[in-house]
N, C-alpha and C positions, 0 to 999 in steps of 0.2 A: 430602447432599453429592453434587454431580455428579461422576461418575467418567468417565474417558476412554472406557471401554468402553461407556458409556451414550450417547455422542455419536452423532448421525446418521451413516449410512454415506456420505452425500453432503455434501461441503463445497463451498460456493460460494466461489471464490477471492476474496481481498481485493485487488482491482485498483485501483491509484491512477493518477492523482490523481482522486478523486471518481467513478470509474466504479462501484465497489462502494459506492454510497451507502446511506443508511439505508432508502430505499424498497425497494431490491433485497434487502438483507439481511433486512428485516422480512418481505417476501413469501416468501422462501425458508424462513425459520424457521417461519412459520405453516404452511407446507405440508410440514413434516417434515424439512427439511434443516438444515444449520448455516449460517445466514446470517452473513456476515462483512463488516464495513465496513472501508474503508481508512483508516488513520491518517496516511498520507503527505500532508503539506502541508494537513492538515485545518484548521489555523488560518487560512490564507489562504482556503480554501473558505468557512469560516464568515463572515469579514468581507466577502467579496464577495457572498455570498448576502444579507447584510444591506444592502449598498449597492445591490443590485438590488431592494430593497423587500420581501424575505422573502415571496414569493408564497405564499399559504395560511396565513401566520402560524406555520409550523411551528417555525422557529428561536426565535421569541419564546415560543411555548408551552413549549418545552424549557427555555429560560432561566428561565421563571417557576418551574420546579421545582428550580432550582439552589439548594443550601443557603445560599449567601452572596448575597443579593439585591443588596447594595451593589455587588458586583463585576459582577453581571449588568446592573445599571442603568448602570454606567459604560461597559460595552461597547456597550450600545444607544445611549447618548448620543453616543458617538464615531463609530460606524460605521453605524447604521441610517438609511436615507434613505426617508422615506415616498414611495411611488410609484416609487422607484428613480432612479438617476442617468440622465442622458440617454444614448442609445445610443452616442454617440461620445465620451463623457466618460471619462477615465481613472479607474481604481480607486484609492482612497486606499491606499497601501502600508503594510505592517507593517515595523517594524525587523527587520533580518536577524538570524537566530539567532546566538548567540555563547556562549562559555563561561560568562560571568556576565551574567545578564539581570535587568532591574529587575522590580518586582512586577507592573506592568501587563502587561508582555510575557509573563511566566509565566502570568498569569491567562488570557490569550487561549488559550494551549495547553491549559490545564486545561478551560476552558469549551468549547472546540471539541470535544475528545474526549468530554466529558460529553454535549454536545448530540447528537452523532452516535449514540452508544450508546443514549442515552435514547430517541431517536426510533425506533431500530431495535427496541427492546424494548417499545415502547408497545403495550398492548392485547392481549398474548398472553404465554404462559409458555414459549415455545420458547427454546433457547439462542442467544446472539448472541456472535460473536467479533469481534476487531479485529486487523488486520494491520499490522505495522510492519516497517521495513527496519533491520537492525542497522547498516547503513552510514550511516544518518542518525541521528547520536547526540545532537546538541545538544538536540532537542526531546523526547528519550525519557522523561526522568524526569517532568516535569510532564504529559506526554501520558498516561503510565500512571496517574498520580494521577487525572486526569479520567475515564479509562475505569473505574477502580475505583469512583469516586464514583457512576457510573451503573449499577454492578452488572454489569459485563461478565462473561461466563461463560468465555470462552476468549481467550487471547492467543496469536497466531501471529507468528513473526518469522523472516525469512529474510535473505539477502544478507549473510552473515557468520557468526560463531560466537558466538551469544548466551549464553555460559556464565554470565554474571553476572546475567541477567534474573530467574531464579527467586528468588534472594536479595533482589533489589531489590523484587520484588512483595511478598515477605513483610515486608520492612522498612517499606514504605509502609503496609501493612495494620496493622502494629504501631505506627505513629506515629513511626517513627524517621527520622533523616536518612539518606538513601541516597546512594551515590556510584557513578559510572560512569567507568571509565578510558577516556580518549579515545585514539583511534588518531591518531598524529601522524607525518607523513612524516619519515623520517630521524632520529627522536628515539629514543635508546636509553638515556637516563639512568634509573637505577632508580626515582626518585620519579615520573616521568611527569607527565601532566596529567590532571585529572579535572574532571567537572562534578558538582555535588551538588544535592540538593533535599530540603526538608522543608516541611511545610504552612505553617510560619510565614514562609517566604520569600515566599509569595504571599497568605496570608490571616491574619486575626487569630486564628483558632482552627482546631483540627484538625477538618476537615470530615468525616473518617471516624470520629471518636471516638464519636459517637452511634450509629453503625451497626456498631461493631466486633464486637458479639456477635450481630448480626442476619444474616438470610439474604443481604441485599444486599451485605454486606461480606465474604462468604466468599471464600476464595482461588479465583481463577479457574484453570482448567487452562492449562498452558503447552505449546504444540506448536511446536517449531522446524521451519522449512521447510529441508530439506537436499537435497542431490543425491547423497550418498555414505553408504554404511554405515559408513565410517571416521569420519565426523563424528558419526554417531549414537552409535557406541561412545564417542567422545571426550566427548560431552555427557553421556551417562549416568554417566560416571566422574568428570568434572571440573566439571560445572555446580555452582554453589553452592546448589543446592536441587533440588527435585523436577522432573524432566522427565516429562510425562505421556504423550507419544507423539510421533509425527513425521508430517509431510507430506513425502513423498519425490518430488521434482520432477525430471523429465527435461529435457533441453535443447530439446525441441520446444515447451515452454511459452512463452507470451507474456511480454513485458517483459524483465527482466534474466535471464540464465542464468548458471549457474556456468561458468567457463571450462573448456575441455577440459584433461585432465591432460597430454596431449601437445600440442605446438605445433600451431596451426591450419594447415590446408592452404591452398593458393592459391585454391581454389574457395570458401573461407569456411567449410569444415567443420572437421573435426579431432576430433570426438567418436567414440569407439570403445568396444571392450569394456571398457577400463579405467574408463570413465565410468559403466558400468552398475552400479547398487547390487547387492550380494550379498544377495538376499532371505533366504537361509539365516541370515545374520548378523542381519538385522533381525528375523526370526522368533525367533531365539534370545534377543533382548533382552526378549522377553515384554512388550512395550509395543505398544499398537495403532498401526498406521501406515496412512496413506492414500496411494495412488499418484496422481501428478499429471503432467499433460503428455500430451496426445493421448489422453485417457480418456473423451471425451464421446460414448460410445455404450453401449447396453445390453450388447453383447458385451464391451466393455472393462471395464465394471463387474463383470460376472460373472467375467471372467478375473481381475481383481484380487482378488475374494473367494476364488476358487479358489487363488490363490497365497498366501493367508494374510493379505492386507491387510484391515483393518477396512472399507475402502471406497475412495472416490476423491475427489479434489478437481478441480473443473472451473471454468475461468475464461472462456475465449473464448465459449463458448455462452451464458453469462450476461451477458457484456459487451454483447452485441447484442440482448438481450431488451428488452421494452417497459419494464421497471422500472429498468433501469440508468441511470447518470448521463449517458451519451452522448446528445446530442440526437436526437430522433426522425428528423429529416431525414437525419442522418448514418447512422443505422442503416438506413434505407430505401435510401440510396445504396449502402451496403455490400452489402446483400442483392442489389440490382440488379446490382452489379459481379460478385458471386459467380455470379449467373445467366449473365452474359455471359462469365465465365471470364477476366476481366482482372485480378483481384486475385492477388497473390502475396506471401508472407512471406519476408523475407530476414533472415539473421543478420548484423548489422553489428558488426564488432569495433572500430570507431572512433567510433561516434556518441555513446556515453555517456561523460560526464565521469568516471564511476566506474572506467572501464577494463574493466568487465564487458561481455561480449557482450550485444547488445540486439536484440530482434526489431522490425523495421519492416514495416508493411503498405504496399505500393506498388501503384499501379494503372497498368496499361499505358496507360490513357486519359489519364493525367496524368504524362507522362514527365519534366516539370521539377520535380515536387513535392519530391523529395529535394534537388535542387540549390538550389531556392528556400529550403529550410530552412537549408542550409549557407551561403547568401549573406546570411542575416539579419544585420542590424547587431547586433553583440554587445552585450548588456546583461545584467548579472548583478544583478538586483534582488530575488531571492527567496532564493537562497543555500543551499538545502537540500542540494545536492550538493557544496558547497565542501569542500575537503580541509584539514585542520588541518596547519600546519607551524610550525616555529620560526624566527623571523627572526634577523637578525644580533645583536640585543640579547638573545636568549634568550627572547623573548616569543612567545606563541601568536598565530599569524596564520591567515588563511583565504584560500584561492585556489581557483579553478575553471578547468580547461582550457577551459571554454566561455565564460569571460568575455573581454573585449577582450584581444587577444594581448599588446599592450604592457603592460597591467596585470599579466597573469599572469607575464610575463618579469621585470618589475620586482620582483615578489615572490620571484624566485629560481626560478621554474618554467622548464622546458625548452620552447623554442618548438615542437619537434616533438610535444610532448604535446597541443598545441592542434589538431592536424591533423584536419579533418573533424568536430570536436566539435559537437554540437547542444546547445541549451538545453532539456533535458528538462523542467525545472521550468516554464518558461513555455509550452512546446509542449503538455505534457500538461494543463495548466490550460485551454488553448484547446480541447482535445479535448472537454471537458465544458461548453463555453460560458462559461468564466470567464477567458478570456485577457485580458491587459492591452491597452489601446488606447493606441497611441503616435502622436501627431500625427494622430489620427483614423484610424489604420490598425491593425486588430486583429492580434494575434499569429497566426502560422500554427499549426494543430494538428499534433500528432504522433500517429500511430495505431500501436498495437501490438496484436498478437494472436498466438496460437499457430499453429504450422504446421497446415495442413489447415483454414484458416478457412472454406473452402467447405462444410464439414460443417454449418454453421449452417442450410443450406437444408433439412436433414433435419427441423428442428423446425417447418417451415411446413406448414400445411394448404392444401388446394386454394384457389387464388384469394387467398391471404393474402400480405401483404408485411410482416408482423410476427409475432412470437410472444412468449409470456410465459415467466416463470420457471417457472410451473406446467407448461407444455408441455415444458420441458427436463427437469424432474424426472420427469414421467410417462414420457418417452421413455427416460431412463436406467434407470428401474425396469421398463421394458417393460410398463407398464400398458395401453398402447394404441399402435397405430401412428399417427403423425401423419396427420391427414386422414381417419381412420376414423370 
């Protein structure tokens, strides 16, 4: 049985959407790190890969290993396009997630998570993790089931307080119906709203049953991603099952950040001493923890170890390596901009529909990029970041501050909540080359990274304009100096 103290000291961050794909995670794991795939919007990633023709046949190879071949064949029949759709043709969309989903929609979530984990684990015995956002709740249960079917080793979850996830994992492995309480804006009644899942909701038989006593169905480790020692203590006491360790992420990390405990300042800051985790408390919990955010150097790795951490989690350095899901031309442009010194990372407190601060990568050579994103014609056709609310009839509804303003207000949302909101769902899919095409116009990509993005230059050898995941790992372990 895998134990948390046996995990690698270097975790590759689970960056969505599709940045931490199976190729990156597999490469990291083979070379001795913990490779992590992103589970965010992985259902849309799957069906768009199929519509692009499944280059290399990797998705189809993974689907051929899925225990219910009827479900796999139905998915292929609906979404696979031999040779791929034309370059300007729109992708066929999926129905938006909701509290109660039909069998076909649940199957897509299960299959997508199975495929990504299966491909990441293929051909080696290193551990593979999958990363989810607690904030995105509607896909969580079928997504976990799919990852468990593929034998995922570690489940990581941030952007919230995932106290119910350990019990849900145990319930799925036991073949039980599991339940997740939904966060609903303004709803305070005791019964609340929930989403539930059992194998019979999506499949005719329990697909984990035959593996229940086997190695592939063992319980995966659970590592919440937190920013505070207070949350670590809360989870160790109140989670409904075992918490195996923590990833402790600072506000300099890319993507979403935990908001500062004090109100933000006019210059976009606001984090201070109150936001720094108390490492004495973390060490006292006697669970392994990994420090994340601004840790992509050999010195930071050694410092983390000296402070009692099991290791570090690194995101941005892996995001721009050769194996990640970001297109190669984007990586090369990013490296060139770092060399020119024109890139900078800002914390935007308004961009994300979640209300969390979000890191944006901006280039001085493209001064209108952010405004172009804000000027986008608002379309909400993916729905992952929609917020649950109760309508005037007491029914559960869904709204997003990034959707058309009139639509949001008609659902009872406040107009001021829509100010400067970006569509992260569509923009981040565009970042990995899977953006929707609307009237032959592609979605604009949204780029995120941690502060100090220019440090990716340290992984380049002389005369090179790209680097590999192996280069990052060797640099962090101080096995050699880049270019030596």
